[in-house]
C-alpha positions in Angstrom: 45.2 -142.5 -91.9 46.4 -143.7 -95.3 45.4 -139.8 -96.5 47.0 -137.8 -93.9 46.7 -136.7 -90.2 43.0 -137.7 -89.0 41.3 -135.5 -86.3 37.8 -136.3 -84.8 36.0 -133.1 -82.9 35.3 -135.1 -79.6 32.4 -132.6 -78.7 30.5 -132.7 -82.3 31.8 -136.2 -83.2 33.2 -134.6 -86.9 36.2 -136.0 -88.2 38.6 -134.0 -90.8 41.4 -135.4 -92.4 44.5 -132.6 -92.9 46.0 -134.0 -96.2 50.3 -135.0 -95.3 53.1 -136.2 -97.8 54.9 -138.6 -96.3 54.9 -140.7 -92.8 54.4 -138.3 -89.4 58.2 -138.1 -87.6 57.0 -135.7 -84.9 53.9 -133.3 -83.3 54.9 -130.3 -81.4 52.1 -127.8 -80.1 53.0 -124.5 -79.6 49.8 -123.6 -76.9 50.4 -119.9 -76.7 50.1 -119.4 -80.5 47.3 -122.6 -81.0 49.3 -124.2 -83.6 50.4 -127.4 -84.4 53.5 -128.1 -86.1 53.8 -131.9 -88.2 57.2 -133.0 -89.6 57.0 -136.1 -92.3 59.4 -137.5 -94.1 59.0 -139.1 -97.7 62.5 -140.4 -98.7 65.0 -138.4 -98.7 62.0 -135.1 -98.3 60.8 -133.9 -95.2 58.5 -131.6 -95.1 56.8 -129.5 -92.0 53.4 -128.5 -91.8 51.7 -125.4 -89.9 48.3 -126.5 -88.2 46.0 -124.1 -86.9 43.0 -124.6 -84.3 44.2 -128.7 -84.5 42.1 -128.7 -88.1 43.2 -126.1 -90.2 46.3 -126.2 -92.6 47.7 -122.8 -92.5 50.9 -123.2 -94.8 54.1 -125.8 -95.0 57.5 -126.0 -96.6 59.5 -129.1 -97.4 63.7 -129.6 -97.7 66.0 -132.6 -98.7 68.1 -134.0 -95.7 69.4 -137.1 -94.0 67.9 -136.3 -90.9 66.2 -134.1 -89.2 63.6 -133.1 -86.3 61.4 -130.4 -85.2 61.2 -128.8 -81.4 59.1 -125.9 -80.0 60.2 -123.7 -77.2 57.5 -120.9 -76.2 57.5 -119.2 -79.8 60.3 -120.6 -81.4 60.2 -123.9 -83.7 63.7 -125.2 -84.0 64.5 -127.6 -86.8 67.3 -129.7 -86.6 68.7 -130.5 -90.6 71.6 -133.3 -90.5 74.4 -131.2 -88.8 72.6 -127.8 -88.7 69.9 -126.3 -86.1 67.7 -123.3 -87.2 65.6 -121.1 -85.1 62.5 -119.5 -86.3 60.1 -117.1 -84.4 56.6 -117.8 -84.8 53.8 -115.2 -84.2 50.5 -114.5 -85.5 49.4 -111.4 -87.4 
């Protein structure tokens, strides 16, 4: 989908489009938090989007880098940027 990430509810056949900037590089799920993290790239800008319940965009942030990756382990989001790795603890309030 050129407008973002298209999601279809297989029970109701309703679709939702979550607007994303750039090309999707990686998608990871934190199952215990019901949260999906999506990494996108547009030229040198990477963005990480946080999606709840598969169709509600709850936040995002962007940064510039030559390369990047994300990974999730339990409630920890690991973000690789160039030659650095950061770790962020995710929680619901």
